[in-house]
N, C-alpha and C positions, 0 to 999 in steps of 0.2 A: 787347276789350269799352274803346268807348269814349264817355264824361261829359264834358259840355258843363260849367261850372257856373254855378249858378243863384240868382241874388241873395237867394232862401230854401232855407233847409236844412229836410226833413220836419220836424222837432220844432216849429220856429217856427208852422206851420202846424195843426198838430195833425194828424201822419200817427208813426207808431211810424218812426224809421230802421229797428228789426232785419225789419218785410219790405219795405223797397226789396232787402233784399237777398236773402228767400224771392222776390220777384219775378224776381230778378237767374237765380237758380240757376232758380225756372223755367224761363226765354228759355235757358238755358246750356242744359238738359235737352231741349228741344224741337228745339234744334239739332243738339244729339249722335245723339238719338234718330230724327235725319233728316226731320223731320216739318215743319222748317222750314229755311231757310239763311240765315238773318238776323235779326232784329229788331231796331225800336228806338220807343220810345216816350219818352214828355211826359203829366208829371199838373200841374197850378194845384188848391190852394182857397183861395175864396177870389179868384181872381182871379192869384195869388201860386207864379207856375210853383218847382216845388220840385224837379225831377228831369226829365234830357233825357240820354238814354242811347240806347246804340248796340250790336249786339252781331254779329259773321259777318262774311262773303261781300254783297261789292256784286254778284256776280255769280250765277249762278247754276251755272256752271262750277266743275267741286270741286280743278278747279287753280288757277283763279285767286285768287289770297291776298291783292288788294284788298278792305281793310276797309271796310262799311259805317259811313257816320259820321254824327250826329246829325242836320245838316242836312241828307242823303242826298235830293235829291225824285225820290219815288215817285208810281206813280198813283193815285190818290187810289175812282176807279171810282163806283161807287153813291154814297157820299160825298155825291157833286157833290149828290147831290137835294134834302139838303139845301137848299144855296146857289140851289138853283131852286127852292127853295120860299118860304126868305128873299126874291129873290125880289116872288114874287109876293106874299107879302104889304105888301113895302115897295106896289106898289101898287095893291093893298088899301086901306092906309093912306091913301093920296092921292086918292082916291075911282075911282080907272082902273078899277075893276073890283071884282064881289061873287066871294067862293065859292059860295055858290049859284048864281050866274049856270050858266047853261048854254053849254057852250063852242060848237053852234050862230048863238049869238048875235056872237060874236067870228070864227070859222072857219067859211064859205058851209058844208064840206061836211059839217060833226057837226051842219045843218039837214034832217038826212034823217034816213029809220026804217033800221034802228033805232038809228042814234044820237044821236036829236032828244033825248035824255033823261037825257045825262050832266052829270053839271057841270061845275063845277073842284075842286070838292070831291073828287067822285068819282075825278077824275087823283093828284088829290093822297093818297087815300088808297087808294089799286091796288082802287078798289071800282067800277070803272068799267066793267064786263063787257067789256074789251075785250082779249083775247086775250093772254096774260101770254107773258115770254123761252122760248127757245129751252129745251128740257130742264125744264122746271118739272113737265111732266109725257112718262108718259113712251108719247111715239106716232111713231115713226120715218119717218113721212107728213103731219106736222105741217107748214105752213106758215107761220110769223109773220110781223105783220108787214114784217119788213126783209127776207125774201124777197122780195114783191113788190115792195119797193123796189129792194134791187138789182135783181129782174129786171127791173124796168119802164124802171128810167134816168131818171122823167120828171123836170119839170121842177114839177108838181102831186105831190113825193111822200106825200102826205097823204093825196089817195086813194089811190095806188098800196096804201097800209099799211091806210086800211082795204077794202079788197078781201076783206084775210082773216079782212071780220066779227065777231062780237061772239060769246064764248063762253056768256055769261049777262047776266040785265037787269041795268041802274044797280043796285047796295046792294046783290045779291043774297051774292059771293062777296067774298074775299078773293085776289085772284092777281098774284102780283107781272106790274108791267109798264113797264117801261121805255120802253116807244113810248110811250106817258102821260105822261110825264117829259118827253117831246121833244115832246109837242106843249102842254106847259104853257111850253118853254122861245117853240114859233111865239106864241101866246098871250103872252109876254115880250114879242117882237119888237112885232107891231103895235098892242099898247094902248102901247107907252114909248116906241112908235119908232128903237129901236135894237137891233139884231140880239142877240137873248138874251144870247151868248157876253161880245159888249162892255158891255151891261147891266150882269152879274156882274160884272167885274171893276171896271166904273166906280164900282156904285153899291154892292158889299158887298167885294170883295177889296180896293181899294184905300183905302179910307178905315176900313177895318179891321186895314190896318198890315200885310197878311198879303204878306211880299218873296215869299215863297217861291211862289208858290198861282198857279195858270191854267189855261188852256186845252191839250192839247197843241200843239206844235207843233215845227216842227226849228230850232233854236233851238240854235248849236252849244255857245256857255256855260252851255246848262241840260244840252244832252246832255252831257257832263264831268261831269256830276254825280249826274247819273239811275241808278238801281239796273237790272242787268240781268235782267229775269224770262224771259225765255229768247230759243234762235236768233233770230226775225221782229227782237225788240225793239236784238236784239246790232246786229244786218244795218244799221240803218235808224238805229242809232247810228255805228254804223263810216260808217255812206257821210256821214254830215251831217261829221263830225269832216273827211273826209279831202277837203273841198266834192265829194260826187259827188253826193249827194240832190238827185234835180231831184220837182218835186209830177208824179205823173204823172192821167190820167181822173181814175183811181177818187177820186186823195187831192181831188179839186177837185169831185166828186160831193160826196163825205160831208162834204168843210168848208163846204156852205150848208145840213145841216141841225142845228141846234141841239146841244150838243155836252150839254145841258142831262139827259142823262141819268143821265152817267158817264165827260166824255171830262177831267175833271179834275188835275193832278194838285198835291203839295205837297209839305212837310215836317211832323213828328210837332208839330213845335213849333207854327208856319203853327195845323194843327187843330186844337192846345190853344186857343189864345189864339181864333180863332173862337169856339169850344167855349165859353168864358172870356165870350165878348160875349154869346153865349143867354142863360148864369148869369146874366149882372149885367142882365139885362134891357132887351138891344139896345143897352148904352152900353159903350165899350172906352175907356178913357183922355180921357175925354171928348168921344168921338167919337160921335153915334148913328150907330147904323143900322139899329137896327127897336123901338119902343114898344114898351113892356113889357104892352100888352093884347092886342096881335096873336102876342106870344111866348106869353103866356098862354091866349090861342084857340087855335094852330095847333099846342101841347102838351100839349091838353083830348085823351081821350075821341074819339073821333067815332065808330066804328068800334061794334058793338052785339050782344050776346051771341051774337047768330043770324049774325055773321058769320062765315063757317070757311075753314079752311085746307086746301088740300091739293095743296098746291105740295112737290115733291122728295119726296114719301108725307110729309105731315103726317098724314093723318093724320082730318083736320078740326075740331082744334081750333078752338075761338075764336083769334081775333087783333089780339088790340089793337092801331088805330094812330093817330096823330093827322094829326094836316089839315096832314101830313110829312112828322115824324117819327113812326119804330117806336116800342112805346109798351109791349111787352111784359117781361112782370115774374112770371113762376115760379117754383119752389119752389129754382132751383137759383143764383137769383142775389142777389146782395148788397146790389146796388141800395138806390132805397127807394123808396116809389113813388113817381109823378108822374116817374122819369129818362125820360131820352127819347134815342135814340139813333141810329145806323146806319153798318150795317156794310159793306163792298166787296169785292166778290170778287178774290182774289189772296192773302193778304186784308190788312184793315187796321178797324176800327172807329173810333168817336169815341161817349165816352159824357158825357152833360149831366146831375148827380142834382142838381139845386138845393135838396133840403134839407138836404145835407151843403155843398157850392156844391164840389162836384169832379168836375174834368172828365180824361177821360183822354183820350189819341190813343195808335196802337199802331198799329207795321204788320209782317206778322208772313205772308211772299213764301214760299206753299207750295211745298213740294220738287215736282217735274214738276207744278205746278196740282191739285196731289189735297188738296182740302179735307177738314180737321180740325178735332177743334171745340174741342179743349184750349191751343190757344195765341191764339184767343179766349176763351169764355164761363169755362173755368179762369184764366185769367189776368187774366179781369176781377176775378173773388172770389178772388184773390190782392191785386189793388186795393186793393182796398173793406177788406180785411181788414187794413192799416192805420190806419184810423180810430180817434183820441181820442175 
C-alpha cells in the first residue's frame, strides 16, 4: 500500500479514520480474492482532500512486481461522459444552444426521420432511442453504430452510424448509448468551433487544474505512468517507450471522431478535484468552470418513472438519470438523495454527494476484465460509512 500525504486528516473533515482502515482492508480483500489486481482511491470533503492511496500491481501480469501508485495514470472510460456533459452545459450557459433543442438543427443527418425528434437532452440522458452499446442486450447478430462506422470507414461517420437505425422512439426507454455521447462531441465541435477533445482540454481540464488528465495519446512520458490492463495495452506502451509506435490508418481514422464517449485518462486525485469543482458549485480555487444553476439542472432527475432499463438483463426497473450524470439511489446506497455519479468500464467510479459534501474517485481494474459489484458498490458503502 502506498499513501500520499494530504493536507487534511480524516478527523479534521468529519470523517472517522477507523473507516479508512476498513476501506483499505476491503480493497486488499478484493485483491486477495483476485477480483481486482489493484485499487486506487482519493476522497475529499468540503473541498479538502483527506485520503489518496493505492494498492496492488501496476500490471495485469501476476509476475510483474511493480506497484501501483496514487499518481498512476489510468483510463477513465465512461467517466469521460461527465466531462462531455459539463462542456455541453458550458455552451448552454454561453447561449450557444439549448438542451431541448433538436439535434437536427445542428447536425443535418438528424434532420431526417426517424431521428428528427431526438434532442440534446435525450442524448445526455440515454433516452434518444438510438441503439445502445454492444453487449447491452443478448443478440449475437446485433450491429451497433460502431459496426457500421468500422465497415464504411467513411468521412461521414455520422451517416454510417445512423444506418443502425432506432431501437425505440425518443423518450420511451433508457438504453446506454456511447454513440449518443460521441454525437454530443460533434455538437460541441460544431457549436464551439473547436474539436470537442480540444474544447474539453482548454475549457475544463486546464482551468480546473487537472495536470494528469487528457485524451488517450501515444506519449512516452504518459506511458511510463500508465497502468497496464491487458496485452494489447502492454504492446502499445512498449512500442511507444521503444520509439516503435507509428499511428496507422485505423488510428488516424478513429482519431477524427470525438473521444467524448470514453477516451480520457486521469488519476484518482484529478478525478476527485473535478468532482470537488462540481460539488462546490462549479468553482475550484476561485476559478469558474460552470455555473451553479447549470449544475443544478444537470443533476436534477430528467427521466420520468415510466423510463425503464433493460440493459444487461436489468429487467426493466426505473432508471433515475439526470442530464449527464447517473442519479440512481436504491436500497444498497448509503449516499444522499441528489447524489450524482458515473462509472467507467474497467473499472472506475466518481461519486459526488452534495448534501454531505463528500467526493470519492477510485480505480479498481478487474482481473481478466470480469466485472464484479463488490469493488464498486460495496466499496462505496464503506466510503460513506465514515461520515460523522
